[in-house]
LUMNUFI-505897 format. One record per residue (C-alpha): residue number from 1; residue in one letter; chain; x, y, z. Coordinates in pm, 1 decimal. Example, Ala and Ser with C-alpha at 12.3 -4.5 7.8 and 13.67 -1.06 7.14 Angstrom:
% LUMNUFI-505897
+-----+--------+--------+----------+----------+----------+
| num | residu | chaine |       xx |       yy |       zz |
+-----+--------+--------+----------+----------+----------+
|   1 |      a |      A |   1230.0 |   -450.0 |    780.0 |
|   2 |      s |      A |   1367.0 |   -106.0 |    714.0 |
+-----+--------+--------+----------+----------+----------+
This chain:
% LUMNUFI-505897
+-----+--------+--------+----------+----------+----------+
| num | residu | chaine |       xx |       yy |       zz |
+-----+--------+--------+----------+----------+----------+
|   1 |      m |      A |   2501.3 |   4385.1 |   9640.8 |
|   2 |      k |      A |   2311.5 |   4230.1 |   9928.0 |
|   3 |      n |      A |   2273.8 |   4438.3 |  10242.2 |
|   4 |      y |      A |   2365.7 |   4294.7 |  10580.3 |
|   5 |      p |      A |   2169.2 |   4502.2 |  10832.3 |
|   6 |      l |      A |   2315.9 |   4352.3 |  11148.1 |
|   7 |      v |      A |   2566.5 |   4423.6 |  11420.9 |
|   8 |      g |      A |   2926.7 |   4334.3 |  11485.3 |
|   9 |      g |      A |   2998.1 |   3974.2 |  11412.7 |
|  10 |      v |      A |   2777.4 |   3701.4 |  11560.1 |
|  11 |      a |      A |   2411.6 |   3643.0 |  11635.9 |
|  12 |      i |      A |   2333.9 |   3691.0 |  12002.9 |
|  13 |      i |      A |   1991.0 |   3568.2 |  12103.3 |
|  14 |      a |      A |   1907.1 |   3591.2 |  11733.1 |
|  15 |      t |      A |   1915.2 |   3968.0 |  11742.2 |
|  16 |      l |      A |   2262.6 |   4111.1 |  11762.6 |
|  17 |      l |      A |   2587.1 |   4024.2 |  11597.8 |
|  18 |      t |      A |   2896.3 |   4055.8 |  11803.8 |
|  19 |      v |      A |   3164.2 |   4291.5 |  11704.7 |
|  20 |      r |      A |   3487.0 |   4117.3 |  11763.0 |
|  21 |      d |      A |   3755.7 |   4043.4 |  12005.0 |
|  22 |      a |      A |   3995.5 |   4326.9 |  11944.6 |
|  23 |      a |      A |   4259.1 |   4169.9 |  11717.3 |
|  24 |      a |      A |   4385.1 |   3834.6 |  11609.4 |
|  25 |      e |      A |   4719.6 |   3725.2 |  11749.8 |
|  26 |      p |      A |   4953.8 |   3712.1 |  11451.3 |
|  27 |      i |      A |   5118.3 |   3390.3 |  11572.8 |
|  28 |      t |      A |   4809.8 |   3187.5 |  11656.8 |
|  29 |      d |      A |   4660.8 |   2898.8 |  11461.0 |
|  30 |      q |      A |   4316.4 |   2964.5 |  11600.0 |
|  31 |      p |      A |   4037.9 |   3091.8 |  11371.9 |
|  32 |      e |      A |   4022.3 |   3457.6 |  11294.0 |
|  33 |      s |      A |   3729.5 |   3666.2 |  11404.1 |
|  34 |      p |      A |   3522.9 |   3999.3 |  11433.7 |
|  35 |      a |      A |   3516.2 |   4357.7 |  11602.1 |
|  36 |      g |      A |   3320.9 |   4664.8 |  11666.1 |
|  37 |      a |      A |   3122.0 |   5019.5 |  11663.4 |
|  38 |      a |      A |   2984.3 |   5424.5 |  11573.7 |
|  39 |      p |      A |   2826.7 |   5799.9 |  11627.6 |
|  40 |      l |      A |   2640.9 |   6102.3 |  11605.7 |
|  41 |      t |      A |   2285.5 |   6058.4 |  11708.5 |
|  42 |      h |      A |   2119.2 |   6315.7 |  11485.0 |
|  43 |      d |      A |   1997.9 |   6038.8 |  11254.6 |
|  44 |      p |      A |   1726.7 |   5799.9 |  11377.4 |
|  45 |      p |      A |   1838.4 |   5446.3 |  11468.8 |
|  46 |      v |      A |   1835.6 |   5194.1 |  11188.2 |
|  47 |      p |      A |   1552.8 |   4944.7 |  11250.9 |
|  48 |      v |      A |   1674.8 |   4586.2 |  11280.5 |
|  49 |      a |      A |   1390.6 |   4347.8 |  11203.2 |
|  50 |      a |      A |   1404.1 |   4007.9 |  11367.7 |
|  51 |      h |      A |   1342.3 |   3834.1 |  11035.4 |
|  52 |      a |      A |   1647.6 |   4005.4 |  10886.4 |
|  53 |      i |      A |   1887.0 |   3813.0 |  11108.4 |
|  54 |      e |      A |   2016.6 |   3559.3 |  10864.5 |
|  55 |      l |      A |   2389.7 |   3622.3 |  10865.5 |
|  56 |      p |      A |   2574.3 |   3290.0 |  10868.0 |
|  57 |      l |      A |   2832.2 |   3406.0 |  11119.1 |
|  58 |      p |      A |   3001.2 |   3169.7 |  11365.5 |
|  59 |      t |      A |   3000.7 |   3227.8 |  11736.8 |
|  60 |      p |      A |   3345.3 |   3360.7 |  11830.5 |
|  61 |      d |      A |   3439.2 |   3084.6 |  12072.9 |
|  62 |      d |      A |   3800.4 |   3045.6 |  11970.4 |
|  63 |      f |      A |   3932.8 |   3399.0 |  11958.9 |
|  64 |      p |      A |   4290.5 |   3437.8 |  12082.8 |
|  65 |      e |      A |   4365.8 |   3691.9 |  12351.2 |
|  66 |      p |      A |   4348.9 |   4047.6 |  12212.7 |
|  67 |      v |      A |   4670.6 |   4230.5 |  12135.4 |
|  68 |      d |      A |   4748.7 |   4565.9 |  11983.9 |
|  69 |      l |      A |   4679.5 |   4539.6 |  11613.8 |
|  70 |      t |      A |   5042.1 |   4592.3 |  11524.3 |
|  71 |      g |      A |   5111.4 |   4253.2 |  11676.3 |
|  72 |      r |      A |   5390.5 |   4414.0 |  11878.0 |
|  73 |      g |      A |   5271.9 |   4362.0 |  12230.7 |
|  74 |      e |      A |   5008.3 |   4283.5 |  12488.9 |
|  75 |      w |      A |   4663.2 |   4437.1 |  12467.0 |
|  76 |      d |      A |   4735.4 |   4696.4 |  12734.6 |
|  77 |      k |      A |   5088.0 |   4795.9 |  12635.0 |
|  78 |      q |      A |   5162.4 |   5150.8 |  12527.1 |
|  79 |      i |      A |   5265.5 |   5158.8 |  12161.0 |
|  80 |      a |      A |   5321.5 |   5415.1 |  11889.6 |
|  81 |      l |      A |   5241.7 |   5302.9 |  11536.8 |
|  82 |      f |      A |   5364.5 |   5624.0 |  11378.6 |
|  83 |      p |      A |   5385.9 |   5990.3 |  11474.2 |
|  84 |      a |      A |   5057.4 |   6179.4 |  11496.4 |
|  85 |      p |      A |   4974.1 |   6250.4 |  11130.6 |
|  86 |      v |      A |   4972.0 |   6604.4 |  11003.9 |
|  87 |      a |      A |   4654.1 |   6712.9 |  10829.2 |
|  88 |      t |      A |   4693.7 |   6768.8 |  10457.3 |
|  89 |      t |      A |   4332.5 |   6849.6 |  10367.3 |
|  90 |      g |      A |   4096.3 |   6978.3 |  10634.3 |
|  91 |      d |      A |   4105.4 |   6743.4 |  10929.8 |
|  92 |      k |      A |   4204.6 |   6440.7 |  10725.9 |
|  93 |      f |      A |   4403.2 |   6182.0 |  10919.8 |
|  94 |      e |      A |   4413.1 |   6396.6 |  11234.0 |
|  95 |      r |      A |   4424.7 |   6229.4 |  11574.7 |
|  96 |      l |      A |   4123.4 |   6240.8 |  11803.7 |
|  97 |      t |      A |   4129.8 |   6529.7 |  12046.3 |
|  98 |      e |      A |   3977.2 |   6553.8 |  12391.8 |
|  99 |      d |      A |   3718.8 |   6788.4 |  12239.1 |
| 100 |      d |      A |   3624.4 |   6515.5 |  11990.1 |
| 101 |      f |      A |   3573.2 |   6267.5 |  12270.7 |
| 102 |      r |      A |   3370.7 |   6516.7 |  12473.7 |
| 103 |      e |      A |   3145.1 |   6621.5 |  12185.0 |
| 104 |      v |      A |   3053.0 |   6267.3 |  12083.7 |
| 105 |      a |      A |   3024.3 |   6149.9 |  12443.5 |
| 106 |      q |      A |   2783.6 |   6436.2 |  12517.2 |
| 107 |      e |      A |   2567.1 |   6348.9 |  12217.0 |
| 108 |      l |      A |   2557.0 |   5985.0 |  12325.3 |
| 109 |      g |      A |   2500.1 |   6062.8 |  12690.6 |
| 110 |      v |      A |   2801.5 |   5858.3 |  12798.2 |
| 111 |      e |      A |   3120.8 |   5939.9 |  12983.2 |
| 112 |      v |      A |   3440.0 |   6004.3 |  12789.0 |
| 113 |      a |      A |   3617.4 |   5752.6 |  13011.9 |
| 114 |      a |      A |   3368.1 |   5484.4 |  12906.3 |
| 115 |      i |      A |   3441.6 |   5537.2 |  12536.7 |
| 116 |      k |      A |   3814.0 |   5534.5 |  12603.0 |
| 117 |      a |      A |   3775.9 |   5206.1 |  12790.6 |
| 118 |      v |      A |   3633.2 |   5048.7 |  12474.3 |
| 119 |      v |      A |   3923.9 |   5179.6 |  12268.4 |
| 120 |      d |      A |   4171.7 |   5032.1 |  12517.8 |
| 121 |      i |      A |   4022.0 |   4687.7 |  12460.7 |
| 122 |      e |      A |   3987.2 |   4714.8 |  12084.3 |
| 123 |      a |      A |   4309.4 |   4886.0 |  11978.8 |
| 124 |      g |      A |   4529.2 |   4928.6 |  12285.6 |
| 125 |      r |      A |   4612.3 |   5222.4 |  12506.2 |
| 126 |      a |      A |   4787.7 |   5412.0 |  12229.0 |
| 127 |      h |      A |   4441.3 |   5477.9 |  12079.5 |
| 128 |      q |      A |   4575.0 |   5470.0 |  11726.2 |
| 129 |      g |      A |   4320.5 |   5447.6 |  11446.4 |
| 130 |      f |      A |   4568.8 |   5447.8 |  11158.9 |
| 131 |      y |      A |   4858.5 |   5232.9 |  11049.9 |
| 132 |      q |      A |   4963.7 |   5498.3 |  10798.7 |
| 133 |      p |      A |   4789.3 |   5816.3 |  10683.6 |
| 134 |      g |      A |   4482.0 |   5704.7 |  10494.2 |
| 135 |      k |      A |   4521.4 |   5344.1 |  10608.6 |
| 136 |      p |      A |   4319.6 |   5248.8 |  10917.6 |
| 137 |      i |      A |   4446.3 |   4967.0 |  11133.6 |
| 138 |      i |      A |   4269.0 |   4653.0 |  11017.2 |
| 139 |      n |      A |   4223.0 |   4289.2 |  11094.0 |
| 140 |      f |      A |   4140.1 |   4092.6 |  10780.0 |
| 141 |      d |      A |   3930.1 |   3801.8 |  10903.8 |
| 142 |      l |      A |   3944.8 |   3481.2 |  10704.6 |
| 143 |      s |      A |   3634.9 |   3334.2 |  10869.1 |
| 144 |      m |      A |   3439.2 |   3640.9 |  10758.2 |
| 145 |      y |      A |   3585.8 |   3618.7 |  10406.9 |
| 146 |      n |      A |   3480.6 |   3253.8 |  10383.5 |
| 147 |      k |      A |   3125.4 |   3367.6 |  10464.6 |
| 148 |      f |      A |   3096.1 |   3684.8 |  10259.9 |
| 149 |      a |      A |   3295.9 |   3608.4 |   9944.3 |
| 150 |      p |      A |   3052.4 |   3338.7 |   9822.4 |
| 151 |      k |      A |   2763.8 |   3579.4 |   9888.2 |
| 152 |      h |      A |   2921.7 |   3804.3 |   9625.2 |
| 153 |      g |      A |   2970.1 |   3522.5 |   9376.8 |
| 154 |      v |      A |   3335.2 |   3454.2 |   9460.0 |
| 155 |      s |      A |   3458.7 |   3096.1 |   9428.0 |
| 156 |      l |      A |   3673.5 |   3028.9 |   9733.6 |
| 157 |      a |      A |   3856.6 |   2750.9 |   9549.9 |
| 158 |      a |      A |   3942.7 |   2983.1 |   9261.8 |
| 159 |      a |      A |   4040.5 |   3261.6 |   9502.2 |
| 160 |      r |      A |   4269.4 |   3027.6 |   9694.7 |
| 161 |      k |      A |   4440.3 |   2925.6 |   9371.3 |
| 162 |      k |      A |   4471.6 |   3281.4 |   9240.7 |
| 163 |      a |      A |   4571.9 |   3452.4 |   9565.6 |
| 164 |      p |      A |   4690.2 |   3210.1 |   9837.0 |
| 165 |      v |      A |   4805.6 |   3505.6 |  10048.0 |
| 166 |      i |      A |   4440.9 |   3570.5 |  10136.2 |
| 167 |      f |      A |   4416.9 |   3236.3 |  10314.5 |
| 168 |      a |      A |   4755.7 |   3242.3 |  10484.1 |
| 169 |      r |      A |   4836.9 |   3383.5 |  10824.8 |
| 170 |      p |      A |   4982.4 |   3737.9 |  10816.7 |
| 171 |      n |      A |   5342.6 |   3703.9 |  10700.5 |
| 172 |      t |      A |   5521.8 |   3973.2 |  10899.4 |
| 173 |      a |      A |   5864.1 |   3847.4 |  10792.4 |
| 174 |      r |      A |   5778.5 |   3902.1 |  10426.7 |
| 175 |      y |      A |   5587.4 |   4229.1 |  10455.5 |
| 176 |      g |      A |   5771.0 |   4392.7 |  10744.7 |
| 177 |      s |      A |   5485.2 |   4442.0 |  10991.5 |
| 178 |      y |      A |   5159.6 |   4286.4 |  11098.9 |
| 179 |      q |      A |   4953.9 |   4565.1 |  10944.2 |
| 180 |      a |      A |   5144.3 |   4552.5 |  10614.3 |
| 181 |      a |      A |   5082.4 |   4177.4 |  10604.1 |
| 182 |      q |      A |   4712.6 |   4226.2 |  10672.4 |
| 183 |      y |      A |   4686.7 |   4486.4 |  10396.0 |
| 184 |      a |      A |   4854.4 |   4243.2 |  10156.0 |
| 185 |      r |      A |   4573.9 |   3996.7 |  10225.8 |
| 186 |      l |      A |   4305.9 |   4264.4 |  10197.1 |
| 187 |      d |      A |   4446.2 |   4401.2 |   9871.6 |
| 188 |      a |      A |   4460.5 |   4054.0 |   9720.2 |
| 189 |      a |      A |   4098.1 |   3995.7 |   9815.3 |
| 190 |      r |      A |   3997.4 |   4336.6 |   9678.7 |
| 191 |      a |      A |   4154.0 |   4248.1 |   9343.4 |
| 192 |      i |      A |   3909.7 |   3957.5 |   9321.5 |
| 193 |      d |      A |   3599.0 |   4129.8 |   9460.3 |
| 194 |      e |      A |   3606.8 |   4459.8 |   9644.4 |
| 195 |      p |      A |   3281.5 |   4457.1 |   9847.2 |
| 196 |      s |      A |   3336.7 |   4113.2 |   9999.3 |
| 197 |      a |      A |   3697.1 |   4198.6 |  10083.4 |
| 198 |      l |      A |   3600.5 |   4521.5 |  10259.3 |
| 199 |      e |      A |   3318.3 |   4349.8 |  10447.7 |
| 200 |      s |      A |   3559.3 |   4082.8 |  10570.9 |
| 201 |      a |      A |   3793.8 |   4317.8 |  10755.8 |
| 202 |      f |      A |   3762.3 |   4489.6 |  11093.0 |
| 203 |      w |      A |   3849.2 |   4856.7 |  11079.6 |
| 204 |      g |      A |   3993.9 |   5136.2 |  11288.4 |
| 205 |      m |      A |   4036.6 |   5204.8 |  11656.5 |
| 206 |      f |      A |   3700.8 |   5045.1 |  11740.2 |
| 207 |      q |      A |   3753.9 |   4743.2 |  11512.8 |
| 208 |      i |      A |   3418.9 |   4763.4 |  11339.0 |
| 209 |      g |      A |   3340.1 |   4482.9 |  11096.2 |
| 210 |      g |      A |   3297.1 |   4609.5 |  10741.8 |
| 211 |      f |      A |   2975.6 |   4408.4 |  10714.3 |
| 212 |      n |      A |   2824.6 |   4655.9 |  10962.9 |
| 213 |      w |      A |   2831.5 |   4940.0 |  10710.9 |
| 214 |      k |      A |   2454.2 |   4986.2 |  10703.5 |
| 215 |      l |      A |   2424.5 |   4996.5 |  11082.2 |
| 216 |      c |      A |   2693.2 |   5262.4 |  11079.7 |
| 217 |      g |      A |   2467.2 |   5484.9 |  10870.4 |
| 218 |      c |      A |   2648.8 |   5429.6 |  10540.3 |
| 219 |      s |      A |   2495.6 |   5367.0 |  10199.4 |
| 220 |      s |      A |   2761.6 |   5112.3 |  10102.6 |
| 221 |      v |      A |   3067.1 |   4935.9 |  10240.0 |
| 222 |      e |      A |   3276.9 |   5162.1 |  10016.3 |
| 223 |      e |      A |   3138.3 |   5471.3 |  10192.5 |
| 224 |      f |      A |   3207.1 |   5304.2 |  10527.1 |
| 225 |      v |      A |   3571.9 |   5244.0 |  10435.3 |
| 226 |      e |      A |   3607.7 |   5594.6 |  10293.3 |
| 227 |      k |      A |   3497.9 |   5737.4 |  10628.5 |
| 228 |      m |      A |   3716.1 |   5494.5 |  10820.3 |
| 229 |      s |      A |   4010.2 |   5610.0 |  10611.3 |
| 230 |      r |      A |   3939.6 |   5981.0 |  10656.6 |
| 231 |      s |      A |   4002.7 |   6052.2 |  11023.8 |
| 232 |      e |      A |   3983.7 |   5914.9 |  11376.3 |
| 233 |      r |      A |   3688.9 |   6146.4 |  11438.4 |
| 234 |      d |      A |   3503.7 |   5964.9 |  11162.0 |
| 235 |      q |      A |   3593.2 |   5634.2 |  11324.3 |
| 236 |      l |      A |   3451.8 |   5758.9 |  11654.0 |
| 237 |      e |      A |   3131.2 |   5871.1 |  11486.6 |
| 238 |      l |      A |   3090.5 |   5535.6 |  11312.4 |
| 239 |      f |      A |   3126.6 |   5372.1 |  11653.6 |
| 240 |      a |      A |   2860.9 |   5597.3 |  11801.1 |
| 241 |      k |      A |   2614.2 |   5515.1 |  11526.1 |
| 242 |      l |      A |   2672.2 |   5143.2 |  11558.0 |
| 243 |      i |      A |   2615.2 |   5118.6 |  11931.4 |
| 244 |      t |      A |   2310.4 |   5346.5 |  11899.3 |
| 245 |      n |      A |   2157.3 |   5133.6 |  11625.3 |
| 246 |      c |      A |   2237.4 |   4801.9 |  11788.1 |
| 247 |      g |      A |   2113.0 |   4844.7 |  12141.7 |
| 248 |      m |      A |   2455.9 |   4881.8 |  12296.6 |
| 249 |      l |      A |   2424.8 |   5245.1 |  12399.4 |
| 250 |      a |      A |   2229.2 |   5190.7 |  12721.5 |
| 251 |      p |      A |   2478.4 |   4942.2 |  12872.5 |
| 252 |      l |      A |   2762.1 |   5182.9 |  12797.6 |
| 253 |      q |      A |   2570.7 |   5474.1 |  12948.3 |
| 254 |      k |      A |   2507.9 |   5271.0 |  13264.2 |
| 255 |      k |      A |   2861.9 |   5131.1 |  13267.5 |
| 256 |      q |      A |   2723.4 |   4778.6 |  13258.9 |
| 257 |      w |      A |   3050.8 |   4638.6 |  13133.7 |
| 258 |      l |      A |   2951.0 |   4274.7 |  13109.1 |
| 259 |      a |      A |   2627.5 |   4348.5 |  12921.2 |
| 260 |      f |      A |   2816.7 |   4572.2 |  12680.6 |
| 261 |      a |      A |   3105.7 |   4329.7 |  12630.4 |
| 262 |      l |      A |   2876.8 |   4033.0 |  12562.6 |
| 263 |      k |      A |   2714.8 |   4226.1 |  12276.8 |
| 264 |      y |      A |   3029.4 |   4392.9 |  12147.8 |
| 265 |      n |      A |   3282.4 |   4113.2 |  12194.0 |
| 266 |      g |      A |   3071.8 |   3797.8 |  12197.0 |
| 267 |      p |      A |   2977.1 |   3513.1 |  12431.4 |
| 268 |      r |      A |   3330.4 |   3455.4 |  12556.2 |
| 269 |      a |      A |   3376.2 |   3812.8 |  12670.9 |
| 270 |      k |      A |   3315.2 |   3712.1 |  13031.0 |
| 271 |      s |      A |   3561.1 |   3423.6 |  13033.5 |
| 272 |      r |      A |   3821.2 |   3646.5 |  12872.4 |
| 273 |      g |      A |   3764.5 |   3916.7 |  13128.3 |
| 274 |      y |      A |   3673.5 |   4194.4 |  12886.4 |
| 275 |      h |      A |   3423.1 |   4341.3 |  13130.6 |
| 276 |      t |      A |   3679.7 |   4359.4 |  13410.5 |
| 277 |      r |      A |   3937.0 |   4506.9 |  13174.2 |
| 278 |      m |      A |   3690.0 |   4772.0 |  13062.4 |
| 279 |      a |      A |   3604.8 |   4852.6 |  13423.1 |
| 280 |      s |      A |   3974.4 |   4885.9 |  13502.9 |
| 281 |      s |      A |   4038.3 |   5106.0 |  13199.1 |
| 282 |      y |      A |   3738.2 |   5321.0 |  13284.9 |
| 283 |      a |      A |   3868.3 |   5373.0 |  13640.2 |
| 284 |      r |      A |   4211.3 |   5466.9 |  13507.3 |
| 285 |      h |      A |   4068.7 |   5723.4 |  13266.7 |
| 286 |      k |      A |   3839.8 |   5869.5 |  13534.2 |
| 287 |      q |      A |   4137.5 |   5906.5 |  13764.6 |
| 288 |      a |      A |   4334.7 |   6081.7 |  13488.4 |
| 289 |      e |      A |   4047.3 |   6325.3 |  13436.0 |
| 290 |      g |      A |   4080.1 |   6439.8 |  13795.3 |
| 291 |      k |      A |   4448.1 |   6522.8 |  13768.1 |
+-----+--------+--------+----------+----------+----------+
């Protein structure tokens, strides 16, 4: 399987790939797109050679406005996907705690409020990383599938004939929820070729593209998904590793919201106001810390 040693979703100045505009609106006809991020800094950054930047990824110019990944409301609306899961084995499926945020933030040298501001943009204020225990929230991205499936020897024409659900918009009426509809598409793609399917989805509370598995410190996309599916702490640590390895740590440390958003969310981050939304979320979390 070919490695893709780059960032989030799109080439920026031929060096970084963007990570994705939070989530795709389930009722839009606009093209689908990418997402974001990862942690602990004990391991050295993964070198990203300039000559390695050959991912055929489109610039995310047509992303719809971000919404919570359930498709139930606006990006900044409080939601509850399901009750906080109860651990069955160790810390599996447990929600992030304030201690988790503090520990990873300290290792990264960033403020907790800054990390939480990113989560607000990527997954909504509910900060939910899971749709169901063991199932991270996802956004299966057709534009990414069209790029990665052929790289793994998949015929898109044959895939469309065998599993048209992959190429259709999420059918919430049929499957009962936006996430269930997205998993139906992912599962159909996995039945054809697992690596390309996993690489074509954006995962967890930071919406990290599966194609970023190497930059997240994983040996394979399967290991990446296993960690994504294990706990929200794992999702946070994958985010920390990604931003460390992709040159996004310094802007977050300095609270340079526009610089961070342009790398994490793509060229249209400014026009969509991601930097101002992050600044607003950061201020809200800082205020809550003082209470």
